[in-house]
C-alpha positions in Angstrom: -42.7 60.7 -7.0 -42.0 62.7 -3.8 -38.8 63.0 -2.1 -38.0 63.0 1.5 -35.6 62.6 4.4 -36.7 59.6 6.3 -38.8 57.1 5.3 -40.2 54.7 8.6 -41.4 51.4 7.8 -44.1 50.2 10.4 -45.5 52.5 13.6 -44.7 50.8 16.7 -42.4 51.7 19.3 -39.2 51.4 17.1 -40.5 53.1 14.5 -42.1 56.1 16.2 -39.3 56.7 18.8 -36.5 57.3 15.7 -39.8 59.2 13.3 -40.0 61.5 16.0 -36.5 62.4 16.8 -36.0 63.2 13.5 -38.8 65.1 12.9 -37.8 67.0 15.5 -34.3 67.3 13.5 -36.2 69.8 10.9 -35.9 66.2 8.6 -39.2 65.3 6.6 -40.4 62.3 7.6 -43.1 59.7 6.7 -44.3 56.8 8.2 -45.7 53.7 6.8 -47.8 50.7 8.4 -50.2 48.6 6.8 -51.9 47.6 10.5 -53.2 50.5 12.8 -50.8 52.8 14.1 -49.0 51.5 17.6 -47.6 48.3 17.2 -47.8 45.2 18.5 -46.9 45.5 22.5 -49.5 48.5 22.3 -52.3 46.5 20.4 -51.1 43.3 19.8 -49.1 41.9 22.5 -47.5 43.0 26.1 -50.1 45.4 26.7 -53.3 44.0 26.2 -51.8 40.4 27.6 -51.3 42.6 30.5 -54.6 44.0 31.0 -56.4 40.2 30.4 -54.0 38.7 32.8 -55.4 41.2 35.6 -58.5 39.0 35.7 -56.3 35.9 36.1 -54.4 37.2 38.9 -56.7 38.2 41.0 -58.6 34.7 40.6 -55.2 33.1 41.6 -55.1 35.6 44.5 -58.1 34.5 46.2 -57.8 30.6 45.3 -54.5 30.7 47.1 -55.8 32.5 49.9 -58.8 30.1 50.6 -59.2 28.5 53.6 -56.7 32.0 55.2 -59.8 34.4 55.8 -60.9 34.7 52.5 -64.4 33.0 51.2 -65.1 33.8 46.8 -67.6 31.0 45.9 -68.6 31.5 42.4 -65.8 33.7 41.6 -64.9 33.2 37.7 -63.8 35.6 35.1 -66.4 37.2 32.8 -64.5 36.8 29.6 -66.4 38.8 27.5 -66.3 42.1 29.8 -62.3 41.2 30.4 -61.4 41.5 26.3 -64.4 45.3 26.8 -61.4 46.9 29.6 -58.7 45.4 27.4 -60.4 47.4 24.5 -60.8 50.9 26.5 -56.9 50.6 26.0 -56.5 49.5 22.7 -59.0 51.1 20.9 -57.8 54.8 21.5 -54.1 53.4 20.7 -53.8 53.8 17.1 -55.4 57.5 16.9 -53.1 58.2 19.6 -50.1 57.3 18.3 -51.2 58.5 14.7 -51.9 61.6 16.2 -48.8 62.6 17.3 -46.9 61.6 14.6 -48.7 64.4 12.6 -48.9 66.5 15.5 -45.1 66.7 15.2 -45.5 67.7 11.2 -44.6 63.0 10.6 -47.0 62.3 7.0 -48.4 59.1 7.3 -49.8 56.4 4.9 -51.9 53.4 5.6 -50.7 50.5 3.3 -47.6 47.7 2.3 -44.4 49.5 2.0 -42.9 47.9 -1.1 -38.7 48.7 -2.2 -38.5 49.2 -5.8 -35.1 50.6 -6.0 -32.4 51.0 -2.9 -33.7 54.7 -2.4 -37.3 54.3 -3.6 -40.6 53.0 -1.3 -44.3 52.6 -2.8 -47.1 52.7 -0.6 -50.5 51.8 -2.7 -50.4 55.0 -5.8 -47.6 57.1 -3.7 -43.7 56.8 -4.5 -41.5 58.2 -2.0 -37.9 58.9 -2.9 -35.7 59.2 0.3 -31.9 59.6 1.4 -32.9 56.7 4.4 -35.1 54.2 5.5 -36.3 52.4 8.7 -37.2 48.6 8.7 -39.4 48.6 12.2 -42.0 46.2 10.7 -41.8 43.8 14.0 -42.5 40.1 13.9 -45.0 37.7 12.7 -45.9 34.3 13.5 -43.2 31.5 12.3 -44.2 29.7 9.1 -45.3 25.8 11.1 -44.8 23.4 8.1 -47.3 20.7 9.6 -50.7 19.7 7.5 -53.8 21.8 8.6 -51.5 24.3 10.1 -54.0 27.2 8.7 -56.5 26.1 11.3 -54.1 27.5 14.2 -54.9 31.0 15.3 -52.2 33.6 16.3 -51.6 35.6 19.3 -52.8 38.2 17.8 -56.3 36.2 16.9 -56.4 35.3 20.4 -56.4 38.8 22.1 -59.8 39.3 20.1 -61.4 36.5 21.1 -65.3 37.2 22.5 -65.8 34.1 23.6 -63.1 31.7 25.8 -63.7 28.0 24.4 -63.6 25.3 26.5 -60.4 23.3 25.4 -57.5 25.2 24.0 -54.4 23.6 22.8 -51.3 25.9 22.2 -48.5 24.9 19.8 -45.0 25.8 20.6 -43.8 26.0 24.5 -42.4 30.0 24.4 -44.0 32.9 26.2 -47.1 33.1 24.5 -48.2 29.8 25.1 -47.6 29.8 29.0 -49.1 33.1 29.0 -51.8 32.8 27.3 -52.1 29.2 29.4 -52.0 30.9 32.6 -55.1 33.3 31.7 -56.7 30.8 30.0 -57.3 28.2 32.0 -58.0 30.9 35.1 -60.7 32.0 33.0 -61.9 28.2 33.4 -60.7 26.3 29.9 -58.8 23.1 29.8 -55.4 23.4 28.0 -52.5 22.0 26.9 -49.2 22.9 25.4 -47.5 21.0 23.3 -43.5 21.6 22.6 -41.0 19.8 20.7 -38.3 20.6 23.4 -37.2 18.8 26.4 -37.9 22.0 28.2 -39.5 25.2 27.3 -38.7 28.6 27.5 -34.7 27.7 27.0 -33.6 31.6 26.8 -34.4 31.1 31.2 -32.3 29.5 34.2 -33.4 25.9 33.9 -34.7 25.6 37.6 -36.8 28.1 37.7 -38.5 26.9 34.3 -38.6 23.4 36.1 -40.5 25.4 39.0 -43.1 27.6 36.5 -43.6 23.5 34.8 -44.5 22.9 38.3 -47.3 25.9 39.0 -48.4 25.5 35.4 -49.7 22.0 35.9 -51.0 22.8 39.6 -53.9 25.2 37.6 -54.4 22.0 35.6 -52.9 22.9 32.3 -51.3 19.4 30.3 -47.9 20.1 29.4 -46.3 17.6 27.0 -42.8 18.2 26.2 -40.8 16.0 23.5 -43.8 16.5 21.3 -44.3 16.7 17.8 -47.2 17.8 15.9 -47.8 16.4 12.9 -51.1 17.5 11.7 -54.1 19.6 12.5 -57.6 18.0 11.2 -60.9 19.8 11.9 -63.7 17.9 12.9 -67.4 18.8 13.6 -66.8 19.3 16.9 -63.5 20.8 16.7 -59.9 19.8 15.8 -57.8 16.9 16.6 -54.3 17.2 16.3 -51.9 14.2 16.0 -48.2 14.5 17.2 -45.5 11.8 17.9 -45.1 11.9 22.0 -42.4 9.0 22.7 -42.2 7.4 19.7 -45.5 6.6 19.9 -48.8 8.6 17.8 -51.0 9.9 20.4 -54.1 12.6 19.0 -55.2 15.4 21.3 -59.1 16.6 20.6 -59.5 20.3 21.5 -61.9 23.1 20.8 -59.1 25.9 19.3 -55.1 25.7 18.5 -53.1 28.5 18.9 -49.8 29.5 17.2 -47.2 29.7 19.9 -44.0 28.3 18.0 -42.1 31.4 17.9 -41.6 34.3 15.6 -39.8 36.0 12.9 -39.0 39.1 11.8 -42.0 40.5 9.3 -40.0 41.4 6.1 -41.7 39.4 3.6 -43.6 41.7 1.5 -41.7 44.9 1.6 -39.2 43.4 -1.7 -35.9 44.0 0.0 -33.8 42.4 -3.1 -34.9 45.4 -5.2 -33.4 47.8 -2.2 -30.3 45.3 -2.4 -30.7 44.6 1.4 -29.9 41.5 3.2 -31.9 39.3 5.5 -33.0 36.7 7.6 -35.6 35.2 9.6 -33.4 36.9 12.3 -33.8 40.1 10.4 -32.4 42.6 8.4 -28.3 42.0 8.4 -27.1 45.5 9.9 -24.1 46.7 11.3 -23.0 47.7 14.9 -24.9 51.4 14.4 -27.9 49.5 12.6 -26.7 49.8 9.1 -27.8 47.7 6.6 -24.5 45.9 5.4 -25.6 45.8 2.0 -27.2 49.3 1.7 -26.2 52.1 3.5 -29.1 54.5 3.2 -31.5 51.9 5.1 -31.5 51.1 9.1 -33.4 48.8 11.0 -34.6 48.7 14.5 -36.8 46.3 16.7 -37.9 43.0 15.9 -37.0 43.3 12.7 -33.3 44.0 13.2 -30.7 40.7 13.2 -29.1 42.1 16.4 -27.9 40.4 20.0 -31.4 42.5 21.8 -34.1 40.5 22.8 -37.1 41.4 20.9 -38.4 43.7 24.0 -40.3 46.5 23.8 -37.7 48.7 25.7 -34.9 47.3 23.4 -37.0 48.5 20.1 -37.1 51.8 21.7 -33.6 51.5 22.3 -32.7 50.6 19.0 -35.0 53.5 17.3 -33.1 56.0 18.8 -30.0 54.7 18.1 -30.8 54.6 14.3 -32.5 58.3 14.9 -29.0 59.5 16.2 -26.4 57.7 13.3 -29.2 58.7 10.3 -29.1 62.6 11.9 -25.4 62.9 12.8 -23.4 59.7 11.1 -22.7 56.7 12.6 -21.3 57.1 16.5 -23.8 55.5 18.5 -23.9 51.6 19.4 -27.0 49.7 21.0 -25.9 48.7 25.0 -27.8 45.6 25.7 -26.3 45.0 29.6 -28.9 44.7 32.1 -32.3 44.7 30.3 -34.9 42.3 32.0 -37.1 40.3 30.2 -40.2 38.5 31.6 -42.5 35.7 30.7 -46.1 37.1 32.8 -47.0 33.7 33.8 -48.8 33.5 37.5 -46.4 33.9 39.2 -44.1 35.5 36.4 -40.4 34.2 35.5 -38.1 36.9 34.9 -34.4 36.8 34.3 -31.2 39.6 34.0 -27.9 38.8 32.4 -26.2 35.3 32.0 -27.5 32.4 32.4 -25.1 29.4 34.6 -24.0 27.7 31.7 -22.7 31.5 29.7 -20.6 32.3 32.6 -19.3 29.0 32.5 -18.8 28.7 29.3 -16.8 32.3 29.3 -14.4 31.0 32.4 -15.6 33.2 34.5 -15.1 32.6 38.3 -18.5 32.8 39.9 -20.5 31.6 42.1 -24.3 31.1 42.5 -26.5 31.7 44.9 -30.4 29.9 44.3 -32.6 30.0 46.9 -36.1 28.6 47.4 -38.6 31.9 48.3 -41.1 29.7 48.7 -41.5 30.1 52.4 -40.4 33.5 52.9 -42.6 35.9 54.1 -43.9 38.2 51.3 -44.6 34.8 49.6 -45.9 33.1 52.4 -48.0 36.2 53.4 -50.6 36.0 49.8 -50.0 32.9 49.7 -48.2 31.6 47.0 -45.4 28.4 48.0 -44.0 28.1 44.7 -40.8 30.8 44.2 -37.0 30.5 44.1 -33.8 33.4 43.0 -31.4 32.5 41.5 -28.3 34.7 41.9 -25.1 34.7 39.8 -21.8 36.7 41.4 -18.3 37.3 40.1 -16.3 36.1 42.4 -13.5 38.6 41.9 -15.3 42.0 41.0 -18.4 40.9 43.5 -20.8 42.2 40.7 -23.8 40.6 39.2 -23.6 38.4 36.4 -27.3 37.5 36.7 -30.2 36.9 38.2 -32.9 34.9 38.0 -36.6 35.1 39.7 -39.7 33.3 39.7 -42.4 34.3 42.1 -45.0 37.1 42.7 -43.6 40.4 42.0 -40.1 39.8 40.5 -41.4 41.7 37.9 -40.5 44.7 39.6 -37.8 43.4 41.9 -35.7 42.3 38.8 -35.3 45.8 37.6 -32.8 46.5 40.3 -30.8 43.9 39.5 -30.7 45.2 35.7 -29.9 48.8 37.4 -26.7 47.0 39.4 -25.6 44.8 35.5 -25.6 48.2 33.9 -24.5 50.4 36.3 -21.0 48.0 37.7 -22.9 48.3 41.5 -21.4 45.4 44.1 -23.7 42.9 46.3 -22.4 45.2 49.1 -24.1 48.0 47.3 -27.3 46.0 47.0 -26.9 45.3 50.4 -26.3 48.8 51.9 -30.0 49.7 50.3 -32.6 50.3 52.7 -35.9 49.0 51.3 -39.5 49.3 52.9 -40.8 46.6 54.9 -42.2 44.5 54.5 -42.0 44.4 51.2 -40.6 42.5 48.1 -37.7 44.3 47.6 -36.8 44.4 51.0 -35.9 40.2 50.6 -33.1 41.4 47.6 -30.4 42.1 50.4 -31.3 37.8 51.5 -30.9 36.6 48.1 -27.3 37.9 47.4 
């Protein structure tokens, strides 16, 4: 048995930020992952997805400018070349991440980690006795309890497709389904999304979600809300998906079925019962210091922790640093989730920071809501986009921004300014005094308030 100061389970953003910080403080640190080092975002999520999105962006940009001075007959995505472009980033990441850890004196292990007792972890033939353990294993696709669910591929497998099928059906109406649907449709596939809820993307402003659904359907994607999948059957020419829609059973034929029905914390194989670690599908149950409520030697961060933070890469990085600080110096730091933006990277993108209208009303806050259709604003007209809107919630007593909700081209950059304003307590008067480069999307900010 090898004694060590900290064992980190996982090799993504939360894991590496904590491991490197503790190693730099002189601790003996080990990192374990059964997957290639780098984590979901760099290898199987946001980064490779946005590289594929770039191809779809260009196709969309040209289509929006047809008849406005641009002609590009025969424009299409070469999927194999686009995937090769994606791999120029993802292929080098595991060695880069693991090499950085080793350079910092961290011992790396490849394999499945399993707790033997509250302070001992087994990986392969190695047994590590540790003062602390950080669980940062990320998330996995939620189990879908319908016959034939094993025929679905997940987002990781979608990002490795060598060829894009003609017909693609997504089960679930979340980030994954909408983002991949926008890419696949612009690459020439016939796409359908089946969602059991009345409205998709419930964490986002409903008025802007309606705009997104409108834009999604305009590119040929079939969106079916309030549709409950009953079974997935393999047939000679693909799959048949049976579902209940408006009380009737219907069948969709498709070449590929993709899991987009949400994710849960990836904790199944850790044997957390042996470590006396309480957990749920949302993650390890932790206190405000990211410490397990049932085993003080264990901390958790990122998608593997049950916190109020969204499952986002910046949150994982933030929580990894918080957990490291508390292990090194004793529990004193807590995570601050104010002003953290999130985005659905459809084309154009849907973004949010701060409160929804319903949340502000529930808290009894005196606020005003300014909704503006920006489809005819110069910055959107210039690129041919007419489906765009913003909604900003402003506290009537303090003049501070409570929430900002944006749907339109380049708004994923603009939402960061709103995030800074919320985090720093800036007032709308402060933002209106800002002088921006013109003409730019940023110069629209003052008119949104």
